[in-house]
mmJSON file of the N, C-alpha and C atoms, coordinates in Angstrom:
{"data_MODEL":{"atom_site":{
"group_PDB":["ATOM","ATOM","ATOM","ATOM","ATOM","ATOM","ATOM","ATOM","ATOM","ATOM","ATOM","ATOM","ATOM","ATOM","ATOM","ATOM","ATOM","ATOM","ATOM","ATOM","ATOM","ATOM","ATOM","ATOM","ATOM","ATOM","ATOM","ATOM","ATOM","ATOM","ATOM","ATOM","ATOM","ATOM","ATOM","ATOM","ATOM","ATOM","ATOM","ATOM","ATOM","ATOM","ATOM","ATOM","ATOM","ATOM","ATOM","ATOM","ATOM","ATOM","ATOM","ATOM","ATOM","ATOM","ATOM","ATOM","ATOM","ATOM","ATOM","ATOM","ATOM","ATOM","ATOM","ATOM","ATOM","ATOM","ATOM","ATOM","ATOM","ATOM","ATOM","ATOM","ATOM","ATOM","ATOM","ATOM","ATOM","ATOM","ATOM","ATOM","ATOM","ATOM","ATOM","ATOM","ATOM","ATOM","ATOM","ATOM","ATOM","ATOM","ATOM","ATOM","ATOM","ATOM","ATOM","ATOM","ATOM","ATOM","ATOM","ATOM","ATOM","ATOM","ATOM","ATOM","ATOM","ATOM","ATOM","ATOM","ATOM","ATOM","ATOM","ATOM","ATOM","ATOM","ATOM","ATOM","ATOM","ATOM","ATOM","ATOM","ATOM","ATOM","ATOM","ATOM","ATOM","ATOM","ATOM","ATOM","ATOM","ATOM","ATOM","ATOM","ATOM","ATOM","ATOM","ATOM","ATOM","ATOM","ATOM","ATOM","ATOM","ATOM","ATOM","ATOM","ATOM","ATOM","ATOM","ATOM","ATOM","ATOM","ATOM","ATOM","ATOM","ATOM","ATOM","ATOM","ATOM","ATOM","ATOM","ATOM","ATOM","ATOM","ATOM","ATOM","ATOM","ATOM","ATOM","ATOM","ATOM","ATOM","ATOM","ATOM","ATOM","ATOM","ATOM","ATOM","ATOM","ATOM","ATOM","ATOM","ATOM","ATOM","ATOM","ATOM","ATOM","ATOM","ATOM","ATOM","ATOM","ATOM","ATOM","ATOM","ATOM","ATOM","ATOM","ATOM","ATOM","ATOM","ATOM","ATOM","ATOM","ATOM","ATOM","ATOM","ATOM","ATOM","ATOM","ATOM","ATOM","ATOM","ATOM","ATOM","ATOM","ATOM","ATOM","ATOM","ATOM","ATOM","ATOM","ATOM","ATOM","ATOM","ATOM","ATOM","ATOM","ATOM","ATOM","ATOM","ATOM","ATOM","ATOM","ATOM","ATOM","ATOM","ATOM","ATOM","ATOM","ATOM","ATOM","ATOM","ATOM","ATOM","ATOM","ATOM","ATOM","ATOM"],
"id":[1,2,3,4,5,6,7,8,9,10,11,12,13,14,15,16,17,18,19,20,21,22,23,24,25,26,27,28,29,30,31,32,33,34,35,36,37,38,39,40,41,42,43,44,45,46,47,48,49,50,51,52,53,54,55,56,57,58,59,60,61,62,63,64,65,66,67,68,69,70,71,72,73,74,75,76,77,78,79,80,81,82,83,84,85,86,87,88,89,90,91,92,93,94,95,96,97,98,99,100,101,102,103,104,105,106,107,108,109,110,111,112,113,114,115,116,117,118,119,120,121,122,123,124,125,126,127,128,129,130,131,132,133,134,135,136,137,138,139,140,141,142,143,144,145,146,147,148,149,150,151,152,153,154,155,156,157,158,159,160,161,162,163,164,165,166,167,168,169,170,171,172,173,174,175,176,177,178,179,180,181,182,183,184,185,186,187,188,189,190,191,192,193,194,195,196,197,198,199,200,201,202,203,204,205,206,207,208,209,210,211,212,213,214,215,216,217,218,219,220,221,222,223,224,225,226,227,228,229,230,231,232,233,234,235,236,237,238,239,240,241,242,243,244,245,246],
"type_symbol":["N","C","C","N","C","C","N","C","C","N","C","C","N","C","C","N","C","C","N","C","C","N","C","C","N","C","C","N","C","C","N","C","C","N","C","C","N","C","C","N","C","C","N","C","C","N","C","C","N","C","C","N","C","C","N","C","C","N","C","C","N","C","C","N","C","C","N","C","C","N","C","C","N","C","C","N","C","C","N","C","C","N","C","C","N","C","C","N","C","C","N","C","C","N","C","C","N","C","C","N","C","C","N","C","C","N","C","C","N","C","C","N","C","C","N","C","C","N","C","C","N","C","C","N","C","C","N","C","C","N","C","C","N","C","C","N","C","C","N","C","C","N","C","C","N","C","C","N","C","C","N","C","C","N","C","C","N","C","C","N","C","C","N","C","C","N","C","C","N","C","C","N","C","C","N","C","C","N","C","C","N","C","C","N","C","C","N","C","C","N","C","C","N","C","C","N","C","C","N","C","C","N","C","C","N","C","C","N","C","C","N","C","C","N","C","C","N","C","C","N","C","C","N","C","C","N","C","C","N","C","C","N","C","C","N","C","C","N","C","C","N","C","C","N","C","C"],
"label_atom_id":["N","CA","C","N","CA","C","N","CA","C","N","CA","C","N","CA","C","N","CA","C","N","CA","C","N","CA","C","N","CA","C","N","CA","C","N","CA","C","N","CA","C","N","CA","C","N","CA","C","N","CA","C","N","CA","C","N","CA","C","N","CA","C","N","CA","C","N","CA","C","N","CA","C","N","CA","C","N","CA","C","N","CA","C","N","CA","C","N","CA","C","N","CA","C","N","CA","C","N","CA","C","N","CA","C","N","CA","C","N","CA","C","N","CA","C","N","CA","C","N","CA","C","N","CA","C","N","CA","C","N","CA","C","N","CA","C","N","CA","C","N","CA","C","N","CA","C","N","CA","C","N","CA","C","N","CA","C","N","CA","C","N","CA","C","N","CA","C","N","CA","C","N","CA","C","N","CA","C","N","CA","C","N","CA","C","N","CA","C","N","CA","C","N","CA","C","N","CA","C","N","CA","C","N","CA","C","N","CA","C","N","CA","C","N","CA","C","N","CA","C","N","CA","C","N","CA","C","N","CA","C","N","CA","C","N","CA","C","N","CA","C","N","CA","C","N","CA","C","N","CA","C","N","CA","C","N","CA","C","N","CA","C","N","CA","C","N","CA","C","N","CA","C","N","CA","C","N","CA","C","N","CA","C","N","CA","C"],
"label_alt_id":[null,null,null,null,null,null,null,null,null,null,null,null,null,null,null,null,null,null,null,null,null,null,null,null,null,null,null,null,null,null,null,null,null,null,null,null,null,null,null,null,null,null,null,null,null,null,null,null,null,null,null,null,null,null,null,null,null,null,null,null,null,null,null,null,null,null,null,null,null,null,null,null,null,null,null,null,null,null,null,null,null,null,null,null,null,null,null,null,null,null,null,null,null,null,null,null,null,null,null,null,null,null,null,null,null,null,null,null,null,null,null,null,null,null,null,null,null,null,null,null,null,null,null,null,null,null,null,null,null,null,null,null,null,null,null,null,null,null,null,null,null,null,null,null,null,null,null,null,null,null,null,null,null,null,null,null,null,null,null,null,null,null,null,null,null,null,null,null,null,null,null,null,null,null,null,null,null,null,null,null,null,null,null,null,null,null,null,null,null,null,null,null,null,null,null,null,null,null,null,null,null,null,null,null,null,null,null,null,null,null,null,null,null,null,null,null,null,null,null,null,null,null,null,null,null,null,null,null,null,null,null,null,null,null,null,null,null,null,null,null,null,null,null,null,null,null],
"label_comp_id":["MET","MET","MET","SER","SER","SER","LYS","LYS","LYS","ILE","ILE","ILE","LYS","LYS","LYS","ILE","ILE","ILE","LYS","LYS","LYS","TYR","TYR","TYR","ASN","ASN","ASN","THR","THR","THR","GLU","GLU","GLU","ASN","ASN","ASN","SER","SER","SER","GLU","GLU","GLU","GLU","GLU","GLU","ILE","ILE","ILE","TYR","TYR","TYR","ARG","ARG","ARG","SER","SER","SER","ILE","ILE","ILE","LYS","LYS","LYS","VAL","VAL","VAL","ASP","ASP","ASP","ASN","ASN","ASN","ILE","ILE","ILE","ASP","ASP","ASP","LEU","LEU","LEU","PRO","PRO","PRO","ASP","ASP","ASP","GLY","GLY","GLY","MET","MET","MET","LYS","LYS","LYS","ILE","ILE","ILE","ASN","ASN","ASN","VAL","VAL","VAL","ASN","ASN","ASN","LYS","LYS","LYS","GLY","GLY","GLY","ASP","ASP","ASP","ASN","ASN","ASN","TYR","TYR","TYR","ILE","ILE","ILE","GLU","GLU","GLU","ILE","ILE","ILE","TYR","TYR","TYR","ILE","ILE","ILE","GLU","GLU","GLU","MET","MET","MET","GLU","GLU","GLU","ILE","ILE","ILE","LYS","LYS","LYS","SER","SER","SER","SER","SER","SER","LYS","LYS","LYS","ASP","ASP","ASP","ILE","ILE","ILE","LEU","LEU","LEU","THR","THR","THR","LEU","LEU","LEU","ARG","ARG","ARG","ASN","ASN","ASN","THR","THR","THR","ALA","ALA","ALA","ASP","ASP","ASP","GLU","GLU","GLU","ILE","ILE","ILE","LEU","LEU","LEU","ALA","ALA","ALA","HIS","HIS","HIS","ILE","ILE","ILE","GLU","GLU","GLU","VAL","VAL","VAL","ILE","ILE","ILE","GLU","GLU","GLU","LYS","LYS","LYS","VAL","VAL","VAL","ILE","ILE","ILE","SER","SER","SER","ASN","ASN","ASN","VAL","VAL","VAL","ASN","ASN","ASN","SER","SER","SER"],
"label_asym_id":["A","A","A","A","A","A","A","A","A","A","A","A","A","A","A","A","A","A","A","A","A","A","A","A","A","A","A","A","A","A","A","A","A","A","A","A","A","A","A","A","A","A","A","A","A","A","A","A","A","A","A","A","A","A","A","A","A","A","A","A","A","A","A","A","A","A","A","A","A","A","A","A","A","A","A","A","A","A","A","A","A","A","A","A","A","A","A","A","A","A","A","A","A","A","A","A","A","A","A","A","A","A","A","A","A","A","A","A","A","A","A","A","A","A","A","A","A","A","A","A","A","A","A","A","A","A","A","A","A","A","A","A","A","A","A","A","A","A","A","A","A","A","A","A","A","A","A","A","A","A","A","A","A","A","A","A","A","A","A","A","A","A","A","A","A","A","A","A","A","A","A","A","A","A","A","A","A","A","A","A","A","A","A","A","A","A","A","A","A","A","A","A","A","A","A","A","A","A","A","A","A","A","A","A","A","A","A","A","A","A","A","A","A","A","A","A","A","A","A","A","A","A","A","A","A","A","A","A","A","A","A","A","A","A","A","A","A","A","A","A","A","A","A","A","A","A"],
"label_entity_id":["1","1","1","1","1","1","1","1","1","1","1","1","1","1","1","1","1","1","1","1","1","1","1","1","1","1","1","1","1","1","1","1","1","1","1","1","1","1","1","1","1","1","1","1","1","1","1","1","1","1","1","1","1","1","1","1","1","1","1","1","1","1","1","1","1","1","1","1","1","1","1","1","1","1","1","1","1","1","1","1","1","1","1","1","1","1","1","1","1","1","1","1","1","1","1","1","1","1","1","1","1","1","1","1","1","1","1","1","1","1","1","1","1","1","1","1","1","1","1","1","1","1","1","1","1","1","1","1","1","1","1","1","1","1","1","1","1","1","1","1","1","1","1","1","1","1","1","1","1","1","1","1","1","1","1","1","1","1","1","1","1","1","1","1","1","1","1","1","1","1","1","1","1","1","1","1","1","1","1","1","1","1","1","1","1","1","1","1","1","1","1","1","1","1","1","1","1","1","1","1","1","1","1","1","1","1","1","1","1","1","1","1","1","1","1","1","1","1","1","1","1","1","1","1","1","1","1","1","1","1","1","1","1","1","1","1","1","1","1","1","1","1","1","1","1","1"],
"label_seq_id":[1,1,1,2,2,2,3,3,3,4,4,4,5,5,5,6,6,6,7,7,7,8,8,8,9,9,9,10,10,10,11,11,11,12,12,12,13,13,13,14,14,14,15,15,15,16,16,16,17,17,17,18,18,18,19,19,19,20,20,20,21,21,21,22,22,22,23,23,23,24,24,24,25,25,25,26,26,26,27,27,27,28,28,28,29,29,29,30,30,30,31,31,31,32,32,32,33,33,33,34,34,34,35,35,35,36,36,36,37,37,37,38,38,38,39,39,39,40,40,40,41,41,41,42,42,42,43,43,43,44,44,44,45,45,45,46,46,46,47,47,47,48,48,48,49,49,49,50,50,50,51,51,51,52,52,52,53,53,53,54,54,54,55,55,55,56,56,56,57,57,57,58,58,58,59,59,59,60,60,60,61,61,61,62,62,62,63,63,63,64,64,64,65,65,65,66,66,66,67,67,67,68,68,68,69,69,69,70,70,70,71,71,71,72,72,72,73,73,73,74,74,74,75,75,75,76,76,76,77,77,77,78,78,78,79,79,79,80,80,80,81,81,81,82,82,82],
"pdbx_PDB_ins_code":[null,null,null,null,null,null,null,null,null,null,null,null,null,null,null,null,null,null,null,null,null,null,null,null,null,null,null,null,null,null,null,null,null,null,null,null,null,null,null,null,null,null,null,null,null,null,null,null,null,null,null,null,null,null,null,null,null,null,null,null,null,null,null,null,null,null,null,null,null,null,null,null,null,null,null,null,null,null,null,null,null,null,null,null,null,null,null,null,null,null,null,null,null,null,null,null,null,null,null,null,null,null,null,null,null,null,null,null,null,null,null,null,null,null,null,null,null,null,null,null,null,null,null,null,null,null,null,null,null,null,null,null,null,null,null,null,null,null,null,null,null,null,null,null,null,null,null,null,null,null,null,null,null,null,null,null,null,null,null,null,null,null,null,null,null,null,null,null,null,null,null,null,null,null,null,null,null,null,null,null,null,null,null,null,null,null,null,null,null,null,null,null,null,null,null,null,null,null,null,null,null,null,null,null,null,null,null,null,null,null,null,null,null,null,null,null,null,null,null,null,null,null,null,null,null,null,null,null,null,null,null,null,null,null,null,null,null,null,null,null,null,null,null,null,null,null],
"Cartn_x":[87.477,86.464,85.934,84.62,83.872,83.181,83.074,82.631,81.526,80.549,79.527,79.393,79.573,79.348,78.095,77.277,75.983,76.169,76.137,76.036,74.65,73.905,72.442,72.25,71.944,71.795,70.359,70.155,68.916,68.808,67.751,67.538,67.292,66.943,66.572,67.654,68.831,69.972,69.954,69.572,69.462,68.474,67.311,66.357,66.684,67.135,67.598,68.745,69.667,70.827,70.407,69.531,69.043,68.119,67.392,66.61,67.47,68.44,69.325,70.303,70.794,71.845,71.163,70.08,69.281,69.062,69.001,68.792,69.926,70.985,72.38,72.63,71.607,71.803,71.549,72.079,71.696,72.24,73.475,74.078,74.523,74.569,75.093,76.657,77.082,78.538,79.428,80.384,81.351,80.903,79.762,79.365,79.427,79.884,79.857,79.119,78.322,77.653,78.025,78.585,78.9,78.035,77.501,76.617,77.25,77.478,77.937,76.956,76.982,75.992,76.681,76.122,76.693,75.386,75.401,74.298,73.211,73.62,72.541,72.846,73.488,73.743,73.995,73.817,74.308,75.159,76.091,76.958,76.85,76.756,76.432,77.644,78.427,79.461,79.089,78.938,78.634,79.807,80.502,81.6,81.206,81.719,81.338,82.505,82.858,83.791,83.158,83.683,82.909,83.651,82.754,83.319,82.646,81.525,80.751,79.879,79.461,78.591,77.314,76.847,75.694,76.004,77.201,77.607,77.461,77.778,77.726,76.269,75.444,73.877,73.43,73.996,73.524,73.959,75.195,75.627,74.818,74.53,73.597,72.341,71.626,70.337,70.328,71.422,71.463,71.495,72.239,72.201,70.784,70.197,68.853,67.783,67.966,67.076,67.239,68.527,68.879,68.167,68.325,67.68,66.224,65.657,64.154,63.734,64.529,64.089,64.341,65.196,65.457,64.18,63.869,62.669,61.397,61.182,60.049,60.199,61.343,61.617,61.233,61.735,61.517,60.033,59.379,57.845,57.019,57.393,56.702,57.055,58.27,58.684,57.995,57.833,57.081,55.636,55.051,53.484,53.365,54.175,54.031,54.166,55.096,55.297,54.308,53.493,52.412,51.09],
"Cartn_y":[45.755,45.23,43.912,43.896,42.648,42.031,40.631,39.976,38.81,38.612,37.636,36.833,35.556,34.549,33.725,33.734,32.886,31.988,30.678,29.494,28.817,28.904,28.473,27.368,26.277,25.062,25.074,25.089,25.098,24.691,24.165,23.776,25.109,26.106,27.381,28.439,27.965,28.897,29.972,29.714,30.668,31.796,31.359,32.365,33.212,32.685,33.369,34.279,33.879,34.515,35.938,35.65,36.844,37.817,37.231,38.182,38.979,38.467,39.08,39.88,39.55,40.298,41.765,41.792,42.997,43.887,43.413,44.132,44.88,44.615,45.313,46.692,47.584,48.876,49.866,50.989,51.84,51.26,50.593,49.999,51.1,50.74,51.675,51.923,53.074,53.437,52.437,51.899,50.974,49.514,49.295,47.938,47.429,46.107,45.454,44.117,43.728,42.36,41.767,40.48,39.74,38.39,38.138,36.811,35.971,34.763,33.674,32.509,31.7,30.562,29.436,28.284,26.909,26.309,25.024,24.378,24.138,23.926,23.682,24.577,25.718,26.544,27.955,28.938,30.288,30.629,31.518,31.968,33.534,34.189,35.492,36.06,37.035,37.643,39.113,39.368,40.839,41.29,42.353,43.02,44.421,45.012,46.284,46.824,47.984,48.694,49.204,48.74,49.023,50.296,51.43,52.537,52.755,52.202,52.302,51.093,50.939,49.822,49.727,50.723,50.815,50.155,50.136,49.451,47.95,47.426,46.0,45.574,46.325,45.955,46.112,47.056,47.299,46.042,45.483,44.246,43.16,43.061,41.865,41.791,43.188,43.325,43.102,43.461,43.163,41.669,40.864,39.439,38.882,39.344,38.853,39.272,40.379,40.769,39.951,39.523,38.672,37.239,36.786,35.555,35.485,36.697,36.826,36.777,37.451,37.564,36.22,35.336,33.991,33.208,33.356,32.623,32.814,34.068,34.555,34.064,33.95,33.611,32.074,31.315,29.83,29.504,30.33,30.049,30.318,31.441,31.817,30.707,30.328,29.22,27.886,27.598,26.455,26.461,27.609,27.855,27.952,28.344,28.333,26.946,26.137,24.792,23.735,24.133,23.205,23.366],
"Cartn_z":[72.391,71.654,72.208,72.412,72.919,71.684,71.802,70.627,71.112,70.383,70.64,69.338,69.425,68.347,68.57,67.697,67.656,66.587,66.847,65.731,65.933,64.941,64.987,63.897,64.326,63.396,62.904,61.477,61.077,59.618,59.064,57.697,56.806,57.477,56.882,56.833,56.66,56.767,55.616,54.572,53.452,53.74,54.232,54.397,55.698,56.654,57.884,57.445,56.623,56.344,55.534,54.678,53.844,54.808,55.562,56.502,57.476,58.145,59.012,58.294,57.095,56.414,56.112,55.699,55.24,56.592,57.653,59.037,59.511,58.946,59.533,59.076,59.26,58.934,60.237,60.275,61.484,62.767,62.776,63.928,64.876,66.137,67.114,66.907,67.205,66.984,67.516,66.683,67.141,66.954,66.549,66.351,64.93,64.719,63.552,63.744,62.696,62.552,61.237,61.223,60.245,60.332,59.185,59.098,58.006,58.447,57.395,57.384,56.341,56.361,55.76,56.324,55.745,55.219,54.922,54.459,55.425,56.646,57.81,59.061,58.804,59.954,59.46,60.513,60.234,61.349,61.132,62.297,62.18,63.309,63.421,64.527,64.08,64.832,65.095,66.247,66.813,67.455,66.971,67.713,68.05,69.238,69.672,70.509,70.296,70.992,72.33,73.443,74.639,75.378,75.555,76.137,77.392,77.662,78.973,79.232,80.4,80.853,79.912,79.465,78.635,77.312,76.748,75.51,75.681,76.928,77.153,76.982,77.545,77.539,75.982,75.313,73.89,73.098,73.4,72.703,73.139,74.268,74.605,74.073,74.166,73.626,72.16,71.45,69.929,69.712,70.387,70.274,70.535,71.662,71.966,70.894,70.242,69.205,67.879,67.722,66.581,66.783,67.961,68.329,68.205,68.585,68.498,67.129,66.209,64.787,64.052,64.511,64.002,64.479,65.591,66.048,65.207,65.027,64.125,62.772,62.194,60.741,60.78,61.741,61.857,61.852,62.783,62.842,61.562,60.865,59.693,58.729,58.48,57.552,57.868,59.157,59.514,59.232,59.443,59.046,57.598,56.809,55.325,54.903,55.38,54.901,55.483,56.312,56.822,56.288],
"occupancy":[1.0,1.0,1.0,1.0,1.0,1.0,1.0,1.0,1.0,1.0,1.0,1.0,1.0,1.0,1.0,1.0,1.0,1.0,1.0,1.0,1.0,1.0,1.0,1.0,1.0,1.0,1.0,1.0,1.0,1.0,1.0,1.0,1.0,1.0,1.0,1.0,1.0,1.0,1.0,1.0,1.0,1.0,1.0,1.0,1.0,1.0,1.0,1.0,1.0,1.0,1.0,1.0,1.0,1.0,1.0,1.0,1.0,1.0,1.0,1.0,1.0,1.0,1.0,1.0,1.0,1.0,1.0,1.0,1.0,1.0,1.0,1.0,1.0,1.0,1.0,1.0,1.0,1.0,1.0,1.0,1.0,1.0,1.0,1.0,1.0,1.0,1.0,1.0,1.0,1.0,1.0,1.0,1.0,1.0,1.0,1.0,1.0,1.0,1.0,1.0,1.0,1.0,1.0,1.0,1.0,1.0,1.0,1.0,1.0,1.0,1.0,1.0,1.0,1.0,1.0,1.0,1.0,1.0,1.0,1.0,1.0,1.0,1.0,1.0,1.0,1.0,1.0,1.0,1.0,1.0,1.0,1.0,1.0,1.0,1.0,1.0,1.0,1.0,1.0,1.0,1.0,1.0,1.0,1.0,1.0,1.0,1.0,1.0,1.0,1.0,1.0,1.0,1.0,1.0,1.0,1.0,1.0,1.0,1.0,1.0,1.0,1.0,1.0,1.0,1.0,1.0,1.0,1.0,1.0,1.0,1.0,1.0,1.0,1.0,1.0,1.0,1.0,1.0,1.0,1.0,1.0,1.0,1.0,1.0,1.0,1.0,1.0,1.0,1.0,1.0,1.0,1.0,1.0,1.0,1.0,1.0,1.0,1.0,1.0,1.0,1.0,1.0,1.0,1.0,1.0,1.0,1.0,1.0,1.0,1.0,1.0,1.0,1.0,1.0,1.0,1.0,1.0,1.0,1.0,1.0,1.0,1.0,1.0,1.0,1.0,1.0,1.0,1.0,1.0,1.0,1.0,1.0,1.0,1.0,1.0,1.0,1.0,1.0,1.0,1.0,1.0,1.0,1.0,1.0,1.0,1.0],
"B_iso_or_equiv":[0.0,0.0,0.0,0.0,0.0,0.0,0.0,0.0,0.0,0.0,0.0,0.0,0.0,0.0,0.0,0.0,0.0,0.0,0.0,0.0,0.0,0.0,0.0,0.0,0.0,0.0,0.0,0.0,0.0,0.0,0.0,0.0,0.0,0.0,0.0,0.0,0.0,0.0,0.0,0.0,0.0,0.0,0.0,0.0,0.0,0.0,0.0,0.0,0.0,0.0,0.0,0.0,0.0,0.0,0.0,0.0,0.0,0.0,0.0,0.0,0.0,0.0,0.0,0.0,0.0,0.0,0.0,0.0,0.0,0.0,0.0,0.0,0.0,0.0,0.0,0.0,0.0,0.0,0.0,0.0,0.0,0.0,0.0,0.0,0.0,0.0,0.0,0.0,0.0,0.0,0.0,0.0,0.0,0.0,0.0,0.0,0.0,0.0,0.0,0.0,0.0,0.0,0.0,0.0,0.0,0.0,0.0,0.0,0.0,0.0,0.0,0.0,0.0,0.0,0.0,0.0,0.0,0.0,0.0,0.0,0.0,0.0,0.0,0.0,0.0,0.0,0.0,0.0,0.0,0.0,0.0,0.0,0.0,0.0,0.0,0.0,0.0,0.0,0.0,0.0,0.0,0.0,0.0,0.0,0.0,0.0,0.0,0.0,0.0,0.0,0.0,0.0,0.0,0.0,0.0,0.0,0.0,0.0,0.0,0.0,0.0,0.0,0.0,0.0,0.0,0.0,0.0,0.0,0.0,0.0,0.0,0.0,0.0,0.0,0.0,0.0,0.0,0.0,0.0,0.0,0.0,0.0,0.0,0.0,0.0,0.0,0.0,0.0,0.0,0.0,0.0,0.0,0.0,0.0,0.0,0.0,0.0,0.0,0.0,0.0,0.0,0.0,0.0,0.0,0.0,0.0,0.0,0.0,0.0,0.0,0.0,0.0,0.0,0.0,0.0,0.0,0.0,0.0,0.0,0.0,0.0,0.0,0.0,0.0,0.0,0.0,0.0,0.0,0.0,0.0,0.0,0.0,0.0,0.0,0.0,0.0,0.0,0.0,0.0,0.0,0.0,0.0,0.0,0.0,0.0,0.0],
"pdbx_formal_charge":[null,null,null,null,null,null,null,null,null,null,null,null,null,null,null,null,null,null,null,null,null,null,null,null,null,null,null,null,null,null,null,null,null,null,null,null,null,null,null,null,null,null,null,null,null,null,null,null,null,null,null,null,null,null,null,null,null,null,null,null,null,null,null,null,null,null,null,null,null,null,null,null,null,null,null,null,null,null,null,null,null,null,null,null,null,null,null,null,null,null,null,null,null,null,null,null,null,null,null,null,null,null,null,null,null,null,null,null,null,null,null,null,null,null,null,null,null,null,null,null,null,null,null,null,null,null,null,null,null,null,null,null,null,null,null,null,null,null,null,null,null,null,null,null,null,null,null,null,null,null,null,null,null,null,null,null,null,null,null,null,null,null,null,null,null,null,null,null,null,null,null,null,null,null,null,null,null,null,null,null,null,null,null,null,null,null,null,null,null,null,null,null,null,null,null,null,null,null,null,null,null,null,null,null,null,null,null,null,null,null,null,null,null,null,null,null,null,null,null,null,null,null,null,null,null,null,null,null,null,null,null,null,null,null,null,null,null,null,null,null,null,null,null,null,null,null],
"auth_seq_id":[1,1,1,2,2,2,3,3,3,4,4,4,5,5,5,6,6,6,7,7,7,8,8,8,9,9,9,10,10,10,11,11,11,12,12,12,13,13,13,14,14,14,15,15,15,16,16,16,17,17,17,18,18,18,19,19,19,20,20,20,21,21,21,22,22,22,23,23,23,24,24,24,25,25,25,26,26,26,27,27,27,28,28,28,29,29,29,30,30,30,31,31,31,32,32,32,33,33,33,34,34,34,35,35,35,36,36,36,37,37,37,38,38,38,39,39,39,40,40,40,41,41,41,42,42,42,43,43,43,44,44,44,45,45,45,46,46,46,47,47,47,48,48,48,49,49,49,50,50,50,51,51,51,52,52,52,53,53,53,54,54,54,55,55,55,56,56,56,57,57,57,58,58,58,59,59,59,60,60,60,61,61,61,62,62,62,63,63,63,64,64,64,65,65,65,66,66,66,67,67,67,68,68,68,69,69,69,70,70,70,71,71,71,72,72,72,73,73,73,74,74,74,75,75,75,76,76,76,77,77,77,78,78,78,79,79,79,80,80,80,81,81,81,82,82,82],
"auth_comp_id":["MET","MET","MET","SER","SER","SER","LYS","LYS","LYS","ILE","ILE","ILE","LYS","LYS","LYS","ILE","ILE","ILE","LYS","LYS","LYS","TYR","TYR","TYR","ASN","ASN","ASN","THR","THR","THR","GLU","GLU","GLU","ASN","ASN","ASN","SER","SER","SER","GLU","GLU","GLU","GLU","GLU","GLU","ILE","ILE","ILE","TYR","TYR","TYR","ARG","ARG","ARG","SER","SER","SER","ILE","ILE","ILE","LYS","LYS","LYS","VAL","VAL","VAL","ASP","ASP","ASP","ASN","ASN","ASN","ILE","ILE","ILE","ASP","ASP","ASP","LEU","LEU","LEU","PRO","PRO","PRO","ASP","ASP","ASP","GLY","GLY","GLY","MET","MET","MET","LYS","LYS","LYS","ILE","ILE","ILE","ASN","ASN","ASN","VAL","VAL","VAL","ASN","ASN","ASN","LYS","LYS","LYS","GLY","GLY","GLY","ASP","ASP","ASP","ASN","ASN","ASN","TYR","TYR","TYR","ILE","ILE","ILE","GLU","GLU","GLU","ILE","ILE","ILE","TYR","TYR","TYR","ILE","ILE","ILE","GLU","GLU","GLU","MET","MET","MET","GLU","GLU","GLU","ILE","ILE","ILE","LYS","LYS","LYS","SER","SER","SER","SER","SER","SER","LYS","LYS","LYS","ASP","ASP","ASP","ILE","ILE","ILE","LEU","LEU","LEU","THR","THR","THR","LEU","LEU","LEU","ARG","ARG","ARG","ASN","ASN","ASN","THR","THR","THR","ALA","ALA","ALA","ASP","ASP","ASP","GLU","GLU","GLU","ILE","ILE","ILE","LEU","LEU","LEU","ALA","ALA","ALA","HIS","HIS","HIS","ILE","ILE","ILE","GLU","GLU","GLU","VAL","VAL","VAL","ILE","ILE","ILE","GLU","GLU","GLU","LYS","LYS","LYS","VAL","VAL","VAL","ILE","ILE","ILE","SER","SER","SER","ASN","ASN","ASN","VAL","VAL","VAL","ASN","ASN","ASN","SER","SER","SER"],
"auth_asym_id":["A","A","A","A","A","A","A","A","A","A","A","A","A","A","A","A","A","A","A","A","A","A","A","A","A","A","A","A","A","A","A","A","A","A","A","A","A","A","A","A","A","A","A","A","A","A","A","A","A","A","A","A","A","A","A","A","A","A","A","A","A","A","A","A","A","A","A","A","A","A","A","A","A","A","A","A","A","A","A","A","A","A","A","A","A","A","A","A","A","A","A","A","A","A","A","A","A","A","A","A","A","A","A","A","A","A","A","A","A","A","A","A","A","A","A","A","A","A","A","A","A","A","A","A","A","A","A","A","A","A","A","A","A","A","A","A","A","A","A","A","A","A","A","A","A","A","A","A","A","A","A","A","A","A","A","A","A","A","A","A","A","A","A","A","A","A","A","A","A","A","A","A","A","A","A","A","A","A","A","A","A","A","A","A","A","A","A","A","A","A","A","A","A","A","A","A","A","A","A","A","A","A","A","A","A","A","A","A","A","A","A","A","A","A","A","A","A","A","A","A","A","A","A","A","A","A","A","A","A","A","A","A","A","A","A","A","A","A","A","A","A","A","A","A","A","A"],
"auth_atom_id":["N","CA","C","N","CA","C","N","CA","C","N","CA","C","N","CA","C","N","CA","C","N","CA","C","N","CA","C","N","CA","C","N","CA","C","N","CA","C","N","CA","C","N","CA","C","N","CA","C","N","CA","C","N","CA","C","N","CA","C","N","CA","C","N","CA","C","N","CA","C","N","CA","C","N","CA","C","N","CA","C","N","CA","C","N","CA","C","N","CA","C","N","CA","C","N","CA","C","N","CA","C","N","CA","C","N","CA","C","N","CA","C","N","CA","C","N","CA","C","N","CA","C","N","CA","C","N","CA","C","N","CA","C","N","CA","C","N","CA","C","N","CA","C","N","CA","C","N","CA","C","N","CA","C","N","CA","C","N","CA","C","N","CA","C","N","CA","C","N","CA","C","N","CA","C","N","CA","C","N","CA","C","N","CA","C","N","CA","C","N","CA","C","N","CA","C","N","CA","C","N","CA","C","N","CA","C","N","CA","C","N","CA","C","N","CA","C","N","CA","C","N","CA","C","N","CA","C","N","CA","C","N","CA","C","N","CA","C","N","CA","C","N","CA","C","N","CA","C","N","CA","C","N","CA","C","N","CA","C","N","CA","C","N","CA","C","N","CA","C","N","CA","C","N","CA","C","N","CA","C","N","CA","C","N","CA","C"],
"pdbx_PDB_model_num":[1,1,1,1,1,1,1,1,1,1,1,1,1,1,1,1,1,1,1,1,1,1,1,1,1,1,1,1,1,1,1,1,1,1,1,1,1,1,1,1,1,1,1,1,1,1,1,1,1,1,1,1,1,1,1,1,1,1,1,1,1,1,1,1,1,1,1,1,1,1,1,1,1,1,1,1,1,1,1,1,1,1,1,1,1,1,1,1,1,1,1,1,1,1,1,1,1,1,1,1,1,1,1,1,1,1,1,1,1,1,1,1,1,1,1,1,1,1,1,1,1,1,1,1,1,1,1,1,1,1,1,1,1,1,1,1,1,1,1,1,1,1,1,1,1,1,1,1,1,1,1,1,1,1,1,1,1,1,1,1,1,1,1,1,1,1,1,1,1,1,1,1,1,1,1,1,1,1,1,1,1,1,1,1,1,1,1,1,1,1,1,1,1,1,1,1,1,1,1,1,1,1,1,1,1,1,1,1,1,1,1,1,1,1,1,1,1,1,1,1,1,1,1,1,1,1,1,1,1,1,1,1,1,1,1,1,1,1,1,1,1,1,1,1,1,1]
}}}
């Protein structure tokens, strides 16, 4: 089992948590994603059973996609608040 932990500090932890939590459907076989939040941060744990080299890329691409989603959420919130 390979794991990636992302800890992201933000004042928008609630909004990001709700947005990412909803997106955890139709995951690849053997993958689990858990999202936790604190007052000013979120933690994302991605776990995947690695059966081939392709699975490692899937794990990394999933982490990249989550970070891209967070970036979009932050930009939207920033535009709404300005």
